[in-house]
LUMGU-628101 format. One line per field, with one value per atom (N, C-alpha, C): residue in one letter; z, x, y. Coordinates in steps of 0.1 Angstrom, whole numbers, plus 2048, in hexadecimal, padded with zeros to 3 digits. Layout:
<gubas>
rest (A	...) $
pz (Z	...) $
px (X	...) $
py (Y	...) $
</gubas>
This chain:
<gubas>
rest (M	M	M	G	G	G	L	L	L	K	K	K	L	L	L	N	N	N	T	T	T	A	A	A	E	E	E	L	L	L	K	K	K	D	D	D	I	I	I	L	L	L	S	S	S	S	S	S	F	F	F	Y	Y	Y	T	T	T	L	L	L	T	T	T	K	K	K	I	I	I	R	R	R	P	P	P	V	V	V	I	I	I	F	F	F	D	D	D	N	N	N	E	E	E	F	F	F	H	H	H	E	E	E	I	I	I	M	M	M	S	S	S	Y	Y	Y	P	P	P	E	E	E	D	D	D	K	K	K	C	C	C	A	A	A	F	F	F	C	C	C	R	R	R	E	E	E	V	V	V	R	R	R	M	M	M	Q	Q	Q	E	E	E	G	G	G	L	L	L	L	L	L	A	A	A	K	K	K	C	C	C	H	H	H	E	E	E	S	S	S	D	D	D	R	R	R	N	N	N	A	A	A	F	F	F	L	L	L	A	A	A	C	C	C	K	K	K	A	A	A	T	T	T	E	E	E	D	D	D	T	T	T	Y	Y	Y	V	V	V	Y	Y	Y	H	H	H	C	C	C	H	H	H	A	A	A	G	G	G	L	L	L	L	L	L	E	E	E	A	A	A	V	V	V	K	K	K	P	P	P	L	L	L	K	K	K	H	H	H	K	K	K	N	N	N	R	R	R	I	I	I	I	I	I	G	G	G	Y	Y	Y	I	I	I	M	M	M	F	F	F	G	G	G	Q	Q	Q	I	I	I	T	T	T	D	D	D	I	I	I	K	K	K	E	E	E	K	K	K	H	H	H	K	K	K	L	L	L	Q	Q	Q	A	A	A	A	A	A	L	L	L	E	E	E	P	P	P	F	F	F	C	C	C	L	L	L	E	E	E	N	N	N	N	N	N	I	I	I	T	T	T	C	C	C	G	G	G	T	T	T	D	D	D	S	S	S	I	I	I	K	K	K	Y	Y	Y	K	K	K	N	N	N	Q	Q	Q	K	K	K	Q	Q	Q	I	I	I	L	L	L	A	A	A	A	A	A	S	S	S	K	K	K	L	L	L	L	L	L	E	E	E	I	I	I	C	C	C	T	T	T	D	D	D	Y	Y	Y	I	I	I	L	L	L	M	M	M	K	K	K	E	E	E	M	M	M	V	V	V	E	E	E	A	A	A	E	E	E	N	N	N	N	N	N	L	L	L	L	L	L	A	A	A	D	D	D	R	R	R	L	L	L	K	K	K	E	E	E	Y	Y	Y	I	I	I	A	A	A	G	G	G	N	N	N	L	L	L	D	D	D	A	A	A	K	K	K	L	L	L	E	E	E	I	I	I	N	N	N	D	D	D	L	L	L	C	C	C	E	E	E	H	H	H	F	F	F	K	K	K	V	V	V	S	S	S	R	R	R	T	T	T	K	K	K	L	L	L	Y	Y	Y	E	E	E	V	V	V	A	A	A	A	A	A	E	E	E	T	T	T	F	F	F	G	G	G	I	I	I	G	G	G	I	I	I	A	A	A	A	A	A	Y	Y	Y	I	I	I	K	K	K	N	N	N	L	L	L	R	R	R	M	M	M	Q	Q	Q	K	K	K	A	A	A	K	K	K	E	E	E	L	L	L	L	L	L	K	K	K	N	N	N	T	T	T	E	E	E	L	L	L	S	S	S	I	I	I	S	S	S	E	E	E	I	I	I	S	S	S	T	T	T	S	S	S	V	V	V	G	G	G	F	F	F	E	E	E	D	D	D	Y	Y	Y	N	N	N	Y	Y	Y	F	F	F	S	S	S	R	R	R	V	V	V	F	F	F	K	K	K	K	K	K	T	T	T	Y	Y	Y	G	G	G	I	I	I	S	S	S	P	P	P	R	R	R	H	H	H	C	C	C	R	R	R	K	K	K) $
pz (9A6	9AB	9B6	9B6	9BD	9CC	9D6	9E6	9EB	9F1	9FB	A02	A0A	A18	A22	A2D	A39	A3C	A3A	A3A	A48	A51	A5E	A67	A66	A6D	A69	A5E	A58	A5F	A5C	A63	A6F	A76	A87	A88	A82	A83	A82	A77	A72	A7C	A7D	A87	A95	A98	AA6	AA7	A9A	A98	A98	A94	A96	A9F	AAC	AB8	AC0	ABC	AC6	AC3	AB7	AB0	AAD	AA5	A9E	A94	A90	A7F	A78	A6A	A63	A5C	A5B	A55	A47	A3E	A31	A2A	A24	A1F	A0D	A09	9FB	9F2	9E7	9E1	9DB	9D4	9D0	9C6	9C0	9B3	9B5	9C7	9CB	9CB	9C8	9C9	9DA	9DD	9E8	9EC	9F4	9F7	A04	A0E	A1B	A23	A2B	A33	A41	A4C	A54	A5C	A5F	A57	A46	A41	A32	A2D	A35	A2E	A33	A29	A2E	A35	A3B	A41	A37	A3F	A31	A29	A31	A26	A1C	A1E	A15	A0D	A0F	A07	9FD	9FE	9FC	9EF	9F3	9EA	9DF	9E0	9D7	9CE	9D3	9CA	9BC	9BD	9B2	9AB	99E	996	995	993	991	9A0	9A9	9B8	9BB	9B5	9B7	9B4	9A8	9A0	9A8	9AD	9B7	9C3	9C8	9D3	9CF	9C1	9BE	9BF	9B5	9B4	9C2	9CB	9D9	9E2	9E1	9E4	9DD	9D0	9C7	9CB	9CB	9D3	9DC	9E7	9F4	9F1	9EB	9EA	9E3	9D8	9D5	9D9	9E6	9F0	9FC	9FE	A07	A02	9F4	9EF	9EC	9EE	9EA	9F9	A03	A0D	A1A	A14	A19	A27	A2C	A38	A39	A47	A4B	A45	A3E	A34	A3A	A44	A44	A3C	A38	A2D	A2F	A28	A27	A18	A19	A09	A00	9F5	9EE	9F3	9FC	A02	A13	A13	A21	A2D	A2C	A35	A39	A43	A47	A48	A42	A3D	A40	A41	A43	A3C	A35	A2F	A31	A34	A37	A2A	A29	A1F	A27	A20	A21	A19	A22	A1C	A1E	A13	A14	A0F	A13	A0D	A08	A0E	A0A	9FA	9F9	9EF	9F5	9F0	9F4	9EF	9F5	9EF	9F0	9F8	9FC	A03	A07	A11	A1D	A29	A31	A34	A35	A33	A41	A48	A4C	A4B	A4F	A48	A4D	A41	A45	A54	A59	A64	A65	A6D	A6E	A7A	A7B	A85	A8A	A84	A88	A93	AA0	AA7	AA9	AA5	AA7	A9C	A9D	A94	A87	A8C	A87	A7C	A81	A7B	A70	A73	A69	A5D	A62	A59	A4F	A53	A4D	A45	A47	A3F	A37	A35	A2B	A22	A26	A21	A13	A0B	A00	9F6	9FD	9F5	9F2	9FE	9FC	9F7	9F5	9EB	9DD	9DA	9CB	9C6	9CE	9CC	9CF	9D6	9D8	9E2	9ED	9F5	A00	A03	A0E	A1A	A1D	A28	A33	A41	A4A	A4D	A56	A5D	A64	A6C	A77	A74	A6B	A69	A68	A67	A68	A76	A78	A87	A8A	A94	A9C	AA3	A9E	AA4	AA9	AB3	AB8	AB1	AB2	AAA	AB2	AC2	AC9	AC5	AC3	AC0	AB1	AA6	A9A	A98	AA3	AA5	AAA	AB4	ABB	AAF	AA6	A9E	A92	A8E	A82	A8A	A96	A9D	A9C	A9F	AA2	A93	A88	A7E	A79	A7E	A7A	A81	A8B	A97	A8F	A8A	A85	A76	A70	A62	A62	A70	A71	A75	A7F	A82	A77	A6E	A61	A58	A58	A4E	A57	A64	A6C	A6D	A6C	A6E	A5F	A55	A47	A44	A46	A45	A38	A30	A21	A1B	A0F	A0C	9FA	9F2	9E5	9DE	9D5	9CD	9C4	9C0	9BB	9C0	9CE	9D9	9DC	9DA	9DF	9D4	9C7	9BB	9B6	9BD	9BA	9C6	9CE	9D9	9D5	9D0	9CA	9BE	9B6	9A8	9AE	9B9	9BB	9C0	9C9	9CB	9C4	9B9	9AF	9A7	9A6	99B	9A2	9B0	9B2	9B4	9B9	9BA	9AC	9A1	993	98C	98D	988	979	97D	975	96A	96A	962	957	94B	942	943	94E	950	948	93B	931	936	931	936	934	92B	929	92F	936	941	94D	951	95C	95D	952	953	954	94F	950	95F	960	973	97B	979	986	97E	970	96E	96A	965	962	956	950	943	943	936	935	938	935	93C	94A	953	962	967	960	961	963	957	957	961	964	96D	979	980	98B	98B	980	981	981	97B	97D	986	98D	99C	9A7	9A4	9B2	9AE	9A1	99D	998	991	98D	97C	979	96D	969	95A	955	959	959	961	95A	94A	947	94F	94E	954	961	969	976	978	970	96F	96E	962	95C	969	972	97D	986	98B	995	991	983	97F	982	980	97E	98A	995	9A4	9AA	9A6	9AB	9A5	997	992	999	99C	99F	9B2	9B7	9C3	9C6	9B6	9B6	9B2	9AC	9A9	9B2	9BB	9C9	9D3	9D7	9E3	9E0	9D3	9CD	9C6	9C5	9BB	9AF	9AE	9A2	993	98A	97A	978	96F	96D	962	95A	954	95A	966	96F	975	976	97F	974	966	959	959	95B	957	968	972	97E	980	975	977	968	963	957	947	948	93C	935	92B	924	91A	917	90E	916	918	921	91C	90E	90A	90C	90A	909	91D	924	92E	936	92D	930	92C	91E	91A	923	929	92E	93F	942	94E	94D	942	940	93D	936	933	943	94D	958	960	962	96A	967	958	951	955	957	958	955	952	94C	958	95A	964	96C	962	966	96C	969	972	97C	97D	98B	993	98F	99B	99F	995	999	9A3) $
px (D8F	D8F	D85	D7C	D73	D73	D69	D6D	D5F	D67	D5D	D59	D50	D4E	D46	D4B	D41	D3F	D2F	D27	D24	D1C	D1A	D25	D2F	D39	D42	D43	D49	D3F	D31	D29	D2A	D2E	D2B	D39	D46	D52	D50	D4B	D4A	D40	D36	D2D	D32	D3B	D41	D4B	D52	D5D	D55	D48	D41	D3A	D37	D32	D3B	D45	D54	D5A	D58	D5F	D55	D47	D3F	D46	D4C	D51	D51	D4C	D44	D4E	D53	D5C	D57	D5C	D59	D65	D60	D6B	D65	D71	D73	D7A	D7A	D81	D8D	D98	DA3	DA4	D97	D91	D8C	D8C	D86	D77	D73	D60	D5D	D55	D51	D48	D48	D40	D3C	D3D	D38	D39	D2F	D33	D28	D2B	D21	D26	D19	D0C	D0D	D01	D06	D03	CFE	CFA	D04	D0A	D17	D0F	D16	D12	D10	D04	CFA	D03	D0F	D19	D1C	D1E	D27	D1C	D14	D06	D05	D03	D00	D0C	D1A	D22	D24	D20	D1E	D16	D09	CFD	D00	D09	D10	D1B	D18	D21	D2F	D31	D41	D45	D40	D4A	D48	D3D	D40	D47	D51	D58	D69	D68	D70	D74	D68	D69	D70	D6A	D72	D81	D83	D91	D98	D93	D98	D9C	D8E	D95	D9C	D9C	DAB	DB5	DBA	DC4	DCA	DC0	DC1	DC8	DBF	DC2	DCF	DD0	DDE	DEA	DE7	DF3	DF3	DE8	DE9	DEE	DEE	DF1	E01	E08	E12	E1B	E16	E1A	E17	E0B	E07	E06	E03	DFE	DF1	DEE	DE2	DE5	DDE	DE0	DD6	DD8	DD0	DCF	DC7	DC5	DB9	DB7	DAD	DA9	D9A	D94	D94	D8F	D8D	D85	D7A	D74	D78	D85	D87	D87	D7E	D7D	D89	D88	D95	D90	D99	D98	DA5	D9F	DAB	DAB	DB3	DB2	DBC	DB7	DC3	DC2	DCA	DCA	DC4	DBD	DBA	DC5	DCB	DD4	DD5	DD3	DD1	DDF	DE6	DF0	DF9	DFD	E07	DFF	DF3	DEE	DE4	DE0	DD4	DC7	DC2	DB6	DA8	DAC	DA0	DA5	D9F	DA0	D94	D98	D8F	D94	D89	D8A	D7E	D82	D7B	D7B	D72	D71	D65	D63	D59	D5B	D66	D68	D71	D71	D79	D83	D8E	D95	D95	D8A	D87	D7D	D7E	D74	D6E	D6E	D64	D5E	D4E	D45	D46	D49	D4B	D59	D5E	D6C	D6E	D67	D65	D5A	D4F	D4A	D51	D5B	D63	D6B	D70	D79	D71	D6B	D5E	D57	D57	D49	D52	D5E	D65	D5B	D60	D5D	D4C	D43	D37	D30	D34	D32	D36	D41	D44	D3E	D36	D32	D1F	D1D	D10	D09	D15	D10	D06	CFC	CF4	CF2	CF8	CF7	D04	CFE	D07	D12	D19	D21	D20	D15	D0E	D0F	D11	D11	D1D	D28	D37	D3D	D3C	D47	D55	D54	D62	D67	D74	D7E	D8D	D90	D9F	DA8	DB7	DC0	DC2	DC0	DC3	DB6	DAA	D9E	DA4	DA8	DAB	DB6	DBF	DCD	DC7	DBE	DB7	DAF	DA6	D9D	DA8	DB1	DBB	DC0	DC5	DC9	DC2	DB1	DA9	DA7	DA9	DA2	DAD	DBB	DC3	DC4	DBD	DB8	DAC	DA3	D9A	D9E	DA5	DAA	DB1	DBA	DC2	DB8	DAA	DA4	D99	D97	D90	D97	DA3	DB0	DAC	DB3	DB7	DAC	D9C	D90	D8C	D94	D90	D82	D7D	D6E	D71	D7B	D7E	D85	D7F	D8B	D8D	D93	D94	D8D	D88	D80	D87	D95	DA1	DA5	DA8	DAF	DA7	D98	D91	D90	D8F	D93	D9C	DAB	DB8	DB7	DB5	DB3	DAB	D9F	D9B	D9F	DA4	DAC	DB9	DBF	DCC	DC7	DC0	DBA	DB3	DAF	DA6	DB4	DBE	DC5	DCD	DD2	DD8	DD5	DC6	DBF	DB9	DBB	DBA	DC6	DD4	DDC	DDB	DD5	DD2	DC9	DC4	DBA	DBE	DB7	DBE	DC0	DB6	DB8	DB8	DAC	DB1	DAE	DB2	DA9	D9A	D98	D89	D7E	D89	D82	D80	D8A	D90	D86	D86	D7A	D6A	D66	D5B	D58	D64	D5E	D5D	D64	D64	D58	D55	D4E	D52	D5F	D65	D6B	D6E	D73	D82	D89	D96	D9F	D99	DA0	DA0	D95	D98	D9C	DA0	DA9	DB6	DBC	DC8	DCD	DC5	DC7	DCA	DBF	DC1	DD2	DD2	DE1	DEA	DEB	DF8	DF7	DEA	DF0	DF5	DF0	DEF	DFC	E01	E0A	E14	E13	E1D	E24	E19	E1E	E13	E11	E03	DFD	DF1	DEA	DF2	DF3	DF8	E07	E0F	E1A	E1A	E11	E10	E09	E00	DFE	E0C	E12	E1D	E27	E2B	E33	E2E	E20	E1C	E1B	E19	E1A	E2A	E31	E3F	E46	E3E	E43	E41	E31	E2D	E32	E34	E3C	E4A	E4F	E5E	E5A	E51	E4F	E4C	E45	E3E	E4B	E52	E5E	E66	E6A	E72	E6E	E60	E5C	E51	E4F	E47	E4C	E45	E4A	E43	E39	E35	E39	E37	E40	E41	E48	E4A	E3A	E37	E29	E1D	E1C	E13	E14	E21	E22	E1D	E1F	E20	E0F	E08	DFC	DF3	DFB	DF2	DFA	DFE	E03	DFB	DF3	DE9	DF0	DFA	E01	DFF	DF6	DF4	DFE	E08	E13	E1E	E25	E2E	E3B	E3F	E4B	E4B	E3E	E3C	E3E	E37	E3F	E4E	E51	E63	E67	E64	E6A	E68	E59	E59	E60	E5F	E68	E75	E7C	E8B	E8E	E84	E84	E85	E7B	E7B	E87	E8D	E96	EA1	EA2	EB3	EB5	EAF	EB0	EA0	EA2	E98	E91	E84	E81	E85	E8C	E92	E9F	EA4	EB1	EB0	EA1	E9E	E9B	E93	E93	EA1	EA7	EB7	EBC) $
py (83B	82B	82F	827	823	820	823	81E	814	80B	804	80A	80B	811	807	807	801	80B	80F	81A	81B	816	815	819	814	814	821	825	830	840	83C	848	84D	840	840	847	846	84D	85D	863	86E	876	86C	873	876	86D	86E	879	87B	888	893	894	8A0	8A3	898	899	8A1	89E	8A4	8B2	8B2	8BD	8CA	8C5	8CB	8D2	8C9	8CF	8C2	8C5	8BC	8B3	8A8	89E	89A	89A	893	88B	87F	877	878	878	876	86B	868	85D	864	85B	862	867	86A	871	880	880	88D	88D	883	883	881	889	888	87C	873	866	866	86D	86D	879	87D	887	888	88D	88E	89B	8A2	8A1	8A2	89D	8A0	8AE	8B8	8C6	8CC	8D7	8E1	8EB	8F0	8FB	909	911	91A	921	926	92F	927	91B	914	910	90A	909	914	91E	92B	92A	92B	92B	922	913	90D	90F	916	914	91B	921	92D	924	924	919	91C	929	92E	92B	930	92D	920	915	90A	902	907	903	907	911	918	90D	909	901	8F4	8ED	8E3	8E1	8F1	8F1	8F2	8FB	8FC	8ED	8E9	8D7	8CE	8CE	8C7	8C9	8DA	8DE	8DA	8D9	8D5	8C5	8BB	8AC	8AB	8B5	8B4	8B6	8BE	8C4	8B7	8B5	8A8	89D	89A	88D	892	89B	89B	898	89F	89E	890	888	87C	882	88D	891	89C	89C	8A8	8B7	8BD	8C7	8D2	8DB	8E7	8F1	8F9	903	90A	917	922	91F	91B	91A	925	928	933	93E	939	943	946	943	948	93E	932	929	91F	91C	913	905	8F9	8EC	8E5	8DA	8D1	8C3	8BB	8AD	8A4	89A	88D	882	87B	86F	867	85D	84F	844	83D	835	826	81E	810	80B	805	7FB	805	80D	81C	821	820	82B	832	83E	847	843	83C	83D	844	84E	85A	863	86E	878	87A	87D	881	891	898	8A8	8AE	8B8	8BF	8CD	8D7	8E3	8EE	8F7	900	906	90B	910	91C	923	930	930	937	939	947	952	95B	95D	961	961	969	975	981	981	983	983	990	998	9A5	9A6	99D	99D	991	98B	97C	980	98A	990	998	9A1	9AC	9A2	997	990	98A	987	981	987	993	9A1	9A1	9A2	9A4	999	98E	97F	981	984	985	98D	99B	9A4	9A3	99F	99E	98E	985	977	978	983	987	978	975	96E	974	970	977	972	965	95E	964	966	96B	961	962	958	951	953	949	93E	93A	92C	924	92D	92A	92A	91E	91A	922	925	929	920	91E	913	91B	91D	921	918	91C	917	906	908	8FC	8F0	8F7	8EB	8E8	8F1	8ED	8DE	8E4	8D9	8CA	8D0	8C1	8B8	8C1	8BC	8B4	8BA	8B2	8A8	8A9	89C	892	898	88A	886	88C	88A	87F	881	877	86B	86A	860	856	85C	858	852	858	854	847	846	83A	82E	833	826	824	82C	828	81C	821	817	807	809	800	7F6	7FA	7F1	7EF	7F3	7EE	7F5	802	806	80F	810	816	80E	809	802	805	806	807	7FB	7FE	7F0	7E9	7EF	7E9	7E2	7E7	7D9	7CE	7D3	7C6	7BD	7C2	7B9	7B4	7B9	7B6	7A9	7A7	79D	791	794	789	786	78E	789	77F	785	77E	76B	76C	75E	758	75D	754	750	755	751	747	74A	741	733	734	728	720	724	722	722	722	71D	710	709	6FD	704	70D	711	71B	71C	726	732	738	744	74F	752	757	766	771	77F	780	77C	77C	770	769	761	769	76F	773	782	788	794	791	787	780	778	774	770	77B	785	791	799	798	7A4	7B0	7B3	7C0	7BF	7C9	7C9	7CA	7C4	7C1	7CF	7DA	7E7	7E9	7E5	7E3	7DB	7D3	7C2	7C6	7CE	7CF	7DC	7E5	7EE	7EC	7E1	7DA	7D1	7CE	7C7	7CE	7D8	7E2	7E8	7EB	7F3	7E9	7DF	7D4	7CC	7C7	7BC	7C3	7D1	7D8	7D6	7C6	7BF	7BF	7BA	7B5	7AC	7A6	79B	790	78E	780	77C	787	786	784	78A	781	776	770	762	757	759	753	753	75F	75D	758	753	74C	73D	73A	72D	728	731	72D	72A	734	732	725	721	712	709	709	700	6FB	707	705	6FB	702	6FD	6EE	6ED	6DC	6D0	6D8	6D1	6CD	6D8	6D7	6D0	6CF	6C8	6BD	6B9	6AF	6A4	69A	68D	68F	697	695	699	693	693	6A0	6A6	6B3	6B2	6A9	6AB	6AE	6A4	6A9	6B9	6BD	6CC	6D4	6D2	6DA	6DB	6D1	6D3	6DB	6D9	6DA	6EC	6F1	702	706	6FF	702	705	6FC	6F6	6ED	6EB	6DC	6D6	6DE	6DC	6DA	6D0	6CC	6D4	6D4	6D9	6EB	6F0	6FF	701	6F8	6FD	6FB	6F1	6EF	700	705	70E	71D	71C	72A	728	71D	71B	71C	71A	71B	72B	732	741	746	740	749	747	739	738	733	732	72F	723	717	709	6FF	6F8	6EC	6E9	6E6	6E1	6D4	6CE	6BF	6C4	6CB	6D0	6D8	6DE	6E6	6D9	6CF	6C7	6BF	6BD	6B6	6C0) $
</gubas>
């Protein structure tokens, strides 16, 4: 799922988080792709680790496992990565769906440099990592807890201000608005794809996610709802109502209406 970002405001939030904590925050989409961070560069230790293809794969696997754990609890998840550094991840939720994640990490809770060096030495020797530990920031437990709480506050603010939105959500909103305003038109699938410049597969995906039913069934339901309202609240003839909700054939409209509500349009009006 792609994300639409308010880049300037979002970068300001990430920058503010970093200024206060000196911990690098990163935003990922719900397919675990990194899309924004501040600062852009990782610490020197992590950069060297990720230069090795095998270790890079382990980094991705460690991140993925953290995202899956975070997704399962829908809450902040604090953990140690495969290299031994401490990280935390929080889900970004929009309309009760996780659309991405915000993470901080590349820090340690080991204060003494010689103890940190000793803890990382087996990993470094095994993988020929020559970078020292000076680039790894130390944070005590109280600071890590405070950073985790601040991460939650930033997440809530980002979502409240709609700085991050799922592209599917944006398309769904446009789709609902367009359909509701054009119920008298044909609204064929191909026409909708052409109007929104998306594939049939994408349109079906958005409809399934948003409506829980197929796009054709959603359009039919809206048409029947509007027809029912017009029968109750207007003096329009049934033929006029049929046309206004996209049915050129009055008899077909009556059959669909009766199948939906169990009574004919005429009986509904009575």
